[in-house]
C-alpha positions in Angstrom: 0.0 0.0 0.0 3.0 2.3 0.5 3.6 2.3 -3.3 0.0 2.9 -4.0 -0.2 5.9 -1.6 3.0 7.4 -3.0 1.6 7.1 -6.5 -1.5 9.1 -5.7 0.5 11.7 -3.8 2.5 12.4 -6.9 -0.8 12.5 -9.0 -2.3 15.0 -6.6 0.8 17.2 -7.0 0.3 17.3 -10.8 -3.5 17.5 -10.9 -3.3 21.0 -12.5 -2.0 19.3 -15.6 -5.0 17.0 -15.9 -7.3 20.1 -15.4 -5.4 21.9 -18.2 -6.0 19.0 -20.7 -9.7 18.9 -19.6 -10.1 22.6 -20.2 -8.6 22.2 -23.6 -11.0 19.3 -24.3 -14.0 21.4 -23.2 -12.9 24.5 -25.1 -11.9 23.0 -28.4 -14.4 20.1 -28.3 -17.2 22.6 -27.5 -16.1 24.8 -30.3 -16.1 22.0 -32.8 -19.7 21.0 -31.8 -20.9 24.7 -31.9 -19.7 25.0 -35.5 -21.0 21.6 -36.6 -23.7 21.8 -39.2 -23.9 18.3 -40.6 -27.5 17.8 -39.8 -29.8 15.6 -41.9 -32.0 18.5 -43.0 -32.5 19.4 -46.6 -32.5 23.1 -47.6 -33.8 24.2 -51.0 -31.1 26.3 -52.7 -31.7 29.1 -55.2 -28.8 30.3 -57.5 -28.3 33.9 -58.3 -29.2 34.8 -61.9 -29.0 37.8 -64.3 -31.2 37.6 -67.4 -30.7 39.7 -70.5 -34.0 39.2 -72.5 -33.8 40.8 -76.0 -37.1 39.2 -76.9 -39.4 40.9 -74.4 -43.1 41.0 -75.1 -43.2 37.5 -76.7 -45.0 34.8 -74.8 -42.3 32.0 -75.0 -39.4 34.1 -73.8 -41.5 35.9 -71.2 -42.7 32.5 -69.8 -39.1 31.3 -69.6 -38.1 34.4 -67.6 -41.1 33.9 -65.4 -40.1 30.3 -64.6 -36.6 31.4 -63.8 -37.8 34.2 -61.5 -39.9 31.7 -59.5 -37.0 29.3 -59.0 -33.9 31.5 -58.7 -32.8 34.8 -57.2 -32.8 37.4 -60.0 -30.1 40.1 -59.6 -30.2 43.6 -60.8 -27.0 44.4 -62.6 -26.2 47.0 -65.2 -26.3 45.5 -68.7 -22.6 46.1 -69.4 -20.3 43.2 -70.2 -17.5 44.5 -67.9 -19.9 44.8 -65.0 -21.4 41.4 -65.7 -17.9 39.8 -65.8 -17.1 41.5 -62.5 -20.3 40.2 -60.9 -19.4 36.7 -62.0 -15.8 37.0 -60.8 -17.0 38.2 -57.3 -19.8 35.6 -57.2 -22.5 38.3 -57.1 -24.3 36.1 -59.7 -23.8 32.4 -60.5 -25.4 32.4 -63.9 -26.1 34.9 -66.7 -28.6 34.0 -69.5 -28.8 35.8 -72.8 -32.1 35.3 -74.6 -31.6 36.5 -78.2 -33.9 38.7 -80.3 -36.7 36.9 -82.1 -36.2 33.9 -79.8 -40.0 33.0 -79.7 -40.4 33.3 -83.4 -37.3 31.1 -84.1 -38.5 28.5 -81.6 -41.9 28.2 -83.3 -40.2 28.0 -86.7 -37.9 25.2 -85.4 -34.7 27.2 -86.0 -33.2 26.2 -82.6 -32.1 29.7 -81.4 -29.0 29.6 -79.2 -29.3 30.8 -75.6 -25.9 32.0 -74.5 -24.8 31.8 -70.9 -22.0 32.7 -68.6 -21.4 31.0 -65.3 -19.1 30.8 -62.2 -18.7 27.0 -62.7 -19.7 26.2 -59.1 -22.5 24.0 -57.9 -25.0 26.9 -57.9 -24.4 27.6 -61.5 -24.8 23.9 -62.2 -28.2 24.0 -60.5 -29.2 27.0 -62.7 -28.1 25.1 -65.8 -30.2 22.1 -64.8 -33.3 24.3 -64.4 -32.7 26.0 -67.8 -32.1 22.6 -69.6 -35.2 21.1 -67.9 -37.4 23.9 -69.2 -35.9 23.8 -72.7 -36.3 20.0 -72.9 -40.0 20.2 -71.9 -40.5 23.0 -74.4 -38.8 21.0 -77.2 -41.1 18.0 -76.4 -44.3 20.0 -76.7 -43.2 21.8 -79.9 -43.5 18.4 -81.6 -47.2 18.2 -80.7 -48.3 21.8 -81.4 -47.3 25.0 -83.0 -49.6 27.2 -80.9 -47.5 29.2 -78.5 -50.4 29.4 -75.9 -51.0 25.7 -76.0 -47.3 25.0 -75.6 -47.0 27.4 -72.6 -50.0 25.8 -70.9 -48.5 22.3 -71.2 -45.1 23.5 -70.1 -46.5 25.2 -67.0 -48.6 22.2 -66.2 -45.6 19.9 -66.4 -43.4 22.2 -64.3 -46.1 22.6 -61.7 -45.7 19.0 -60.7 -43.3 19.1 -57.7 -41.3 16.3 -56.3 -41.5 15.8 -52.5 -38.0 15.3 -51.0 -37.9 13.1 -48.0 -34.7 12.2 -46.0 -34.9 8.5 -45.6 -32.2 8.4 -42.9 -33.5 8.5 -39.4 -30.0 9.0 -38.0 -29.4 12.2 -36.1 -26.1 13.2 -37.8 -25.7 16.3 -35.7 -25.6 14.3 -32.5 -23.3 11.6 -33.9 -21.0 14.3 -35.4 -20.8 16.0 -32.0 -20.0 12.7 -30.3 -17.3 11.9 -32.9 -15.7 15.4 -32.6 -15.7 15.1 -28.8 -14.1 11.6 -28.7 -11.6 12.5 -31.5 -10.3 15.5 -29.6 -10.4 13.4 -26.3 -7.7 11.2 -27.8 -5.2 14.0 -27.3 -6.4 14.8 -23.7 -6.5 11.2 -22.6 -3.1 10.3 -24.1 -1.4 13.5 -22.8 -2.9 13.2 -19.3 -1.9 9.5 -19.0 1.6 9.7 -20.4 2.5 12.9 -18.5 1.3 11.8 -15.1 2.4 8.1 -15.3 5.8 9.0 -16.7 6.4 11.5 -13.9 5.3 9.1 -11.2 7.2 6.1 -12.5 10.3 8.0 -13.3 10.6 8.6 -9.6 10.5 4.9 -8.9 12.9 4.2 -11.8 15.7 6.4 -10.5 18.9 4.6 -10.0 19.1 5.3 -6.3 15.6 4.0 -5.8 16.2 1.0 -8.0 19.3 0.0 -6.0 17.4 0.3 -2.7 14.7 -1.9 -4.1 17.1 -4.5 -5.2 18.8 -4.8 -1.8 15.6 -4.5 0.2 13.2 -7.3 1.1 10.7 -5.8 -1.4 10.3 -8.1 -4.3 10.6 -6.1 -7.5 7.8 -8.1 -9.1 5.5 -7.0 -6.3 6.6 -3.4 -6.7 6.0 -3.5 -10.4 2.6 -5.1 -9.8 1.6 -2.4 -7.4 2.8 0.3 -9.8 0.9 -1.3 -12.7 -2.3 -1.5 -10.5 -1.9 2.1 -9.6 -1.5 3.1 -13.2 -4.5 1.0 -14.2 -6.7 2.7 -11.6 -5.5 6.1 -12.6 -6.1 5.5 -16.3 -9.5 4.0 -15.5 -10.5 7.1 -13.5 -9.4 9.3 -16.4 -11.6 7.3 -18.8 -14.6 7.5 -16.4 -14.1 11.2 -16.0 -14.0 12.0 -19.7 -16.9 9.7 -20.5 -19.0 11.4 -17.8 -18.0 14.7 -19.3 -19.0 13.5 -22.8 -22.5 12.8 -21.5 -22.8 16.3 -20.2 -21.4 17.9 -23.4 -22.9 15.7 -26.1 -26.2 14.6 -24.6 -28.4 11.6 -24.5 -27.0 9.9 -27.6 -24.2 8.6 -25.4 -26.7 6.7 -23.2 -27.7 4.6 -26.2 -26.0 1.5 -27.7 -24.0 3.8 -30.1 -22.8 5.8 -27.1 -21.7 2.7 -25.3 -19.6 1.7 -28.3 -18.0 5.1 -28.4 -17.0 4.6 -24.7 -15.8 1.1 -25.2 -13.6 2.3 -28.1 -12.3 5.1 -25.8 -11.6 2.5 -23.1 -9.5 0.4 -25.5 -7.6 3.5 -26.5 -7.0 4.4 -22.9 -5.5 1.0 -22.3 -3.2 1.4 -25.3 -2.2 4.9 -24.0 -1.4 3.3 -20.7 0.9 0.8 -22.3 2.7 3.6 -24.2 3.1 5.5 -20.9 4.6 2.4 -19.2 7.1 1.9 -22.1 8.2 5.5 -22.2 8.6 5.6 -18.4 10.9 2.6 -18.7 13.0 4.1 -21.5 13.2 7.6 -20.1 14.0 8.5 -16.5 14.4 12.2 -17.0 11.5 14.1 -15.7 12.4 17.2 -17.7 12.0 15.3 -20.9 8.4 14.2 -20.1 6.8 17.4 -21.4 8.7 17.1 -24.7 7.7 13.5 -25.1 4.0 14.3 -24.4 4.2 17.0 -27.2 5.8 14.6 -29.6 3.6 11.5 -28.9 0.2 13.0 -28.0 0.2 16.2 -30.0 1.9 14.6 -33.0 -0.7 11.8 -33.0 -3.6 14.2 -32.7 -2.4 16.2 -35.8 -1.4 13.2 -37.9 -4.4 11.0 -37.2 -7.3 13.4 -37.5 -8.1 14.6 -34.0 -7.6 18.3 -34.8 -7.8 18.3 -38.6 -10.4 15.9 -40.1 -8.8 12.9 -41.8 -10.4 13.6 -45.1 -8.5 16.9 -45.3 -5.1 15.3 -44.7 -2.8 14.2 -47.5 -2.5 10.5 -48.4 1.1 10.5 -47.4 0.2 11.8 -43.9 -2.5 9.1 -43.5 -0.1 6.4 -44.6 2.2 7.4 -41.7 -0.7 7.7 -39.3 -1.5 4.0 -39.8 1.5 3.3 -37.6 -0.1 5.2 -34.7 -2.8 3.8 -32.3 -4.8 7.1 -32.5 -5.5 6.6 -36.2 -7.4 3.3 -35.6 -9.3 4.8 -32.6 -10.3 7.9 -34.6 -11.2 5.8 -37.6 -13.7 3.9 -35.4 -15.3 7.1 -34.2 -15.7 8.3 -37.8 -17.3 5.0 -38.8 -19.7 5.2 -35.8 -20.8 8.6 -37.0 -22.4 7.3 -40.1 -23.6 3.8 -39.2 -27.4 3.7 -39.9 -28.1 0.3 -38.3 -25.8 -1.1 -35.6 -25.3 -4.9 -36.2 -22.4 -7.3 -36.4 -22.0 -6.5 -40.1 -21.7 -2.7 -39.7 -19.5 -3.1 -36.5 -17.0 -5.4 -38.3 -14.5 -2.7 -39.3 -14.8 -1.2 -35.8 -14.0 -4.6 -34.3 -11.0 -4.9 -36.5 -9.8 -1.4 -35.4 -10.2 -2.5 -31.8 -8.2 -5.6 -32.3 -5.4 -3.5 -33.9 -5.5 -1.2 -30.9 -5.3 -4.1 -28.5 -2.4 -5.5 -30.6 -0.6 -2.2 -30.2 -1.0 -2.5 -26.4 0.3 -6.0 -26.3 3.4 -5.1 -28.4 4.2 -2.2 -26.1 3.8 -4.5 -23.0 6.2 -7.1 -24.5 8.8 -4.4 -25.4 8.4 -2.9 -22.0 9.0 -6.3 -20.3 12.1 -6.9 -22.4 13.6 -3.5 -21.7 12.8 -3.7 -17.9 14.5 -7.1 -17.7 17.5 -5.9 -19.5 17.9 -2.7 -17.4 17.5 -4.7 -14.2 20.2 -7.2 -15.2 22.5 -4.2 -15.9 21.8 -2.7 -12.4 22.6 -6.0 -10.7 26.0 -6.0 -12.3 26.8 -2.5 -11.1 
C-alpha cells in the first residue's frame, strides 16, 4: 500500500496538468460542436441569376423568364459586359442568361435559337443550368405536338407545376453523432497526454537509479513493486476514462446513453488501455522528468495532428494518413468516424470497428512485450553494477 499511496500523492501534485487538458477538451471540443452543421435536413437552394432578354413581349421568352424568376434569385446588374464579368468574378451572380432577339419566333419555326450563358462554374451555376435545360427540354417536347404558343405554354407550365417531395430516408441524427465523434476524437489528445504525462512523472521517480538500487537490496520483491505500480497506473487510467466519459454525456447529450454511445465509450476504453501501455514503455525508456513534457508533445500532440483529431482525416494528404496507420490514435479515430455514419448497428456494420479495436489491443500487447524486455535488460545491468 505504500507504493499505491506514494503514486497518488504524486498524481495529486500534478492535478493541475489534468485540469489543463480537460479545459482544452471542453474548449476546443465545444467549439467543434458549436460549428458543426452536418444535420440531416434538406434546404432548397436558389442560385443567383441575371437575365438579358432581348425578346421581351413575346410569350415564349416571357414565360421562360417567369419560370426562372420563380425558382432563382434574379439580380439587378447594369447591362454592361464589364460589370457582368465583375459580378461573375466576385460571385454576385452564379449564372447569366442571354435570350436572343426573335427567340420566340425562331423556336416556333424550329430554328433552334442559341441561348448563350456565362457561369461561375460552381454548384449553384450547375443548378441553374439544370433548371434551364429542364425547361428547354420540356419546351422542345411539346413543340413536336403543337405550333400554338399558348397551348405550348399551358403544357409547359402544367408539367413544371408538378413538384417532387424530397424526404430524407435516414433517421440518423447526424448532428448528434458528429458532436460525439468530434468530442471523442479530440479526447484522444487529452487522454493520451494526461496518462503519459502523469504516469511518466510518477514512474520515473521509482525508476531512478538510487531508488532501484534500494529496491534490489531491500526485502521488497521487484515483481510485487511492479505489480503495485501497474495496478496504480491502471486505476488512474480507468478514472481518467470514467471522468472523460461522464464529461462527454454532459457535453454531447443523451445519444451517449444509447448503444451507439456505449460503443464510443468502449472504443475510448481500449484507446485508454493502449495509451497506458505507451506511458509504461516511455517511463521505462526515459527516466528524465524534464524530458516528459517534450515527449508528451511529440507523442500525444503529434498523434492528434497526424491522425485526424484536430484536422479531419479527409482533409489530410494521403502521405500523412499512410504514416498515421503506424499510430494507435489513427485506428481509434477511424472507429469514431465509422460510428458517426452507421445507420443500423449490427455485427456486419460493426465489423470494421471490431478490426480497429483488435489492432488497438495489438498495439498495447506489443508495447507491453517491449516494456518487459527493456525492464528485464535494465534490471540485469543494475545487478552487475
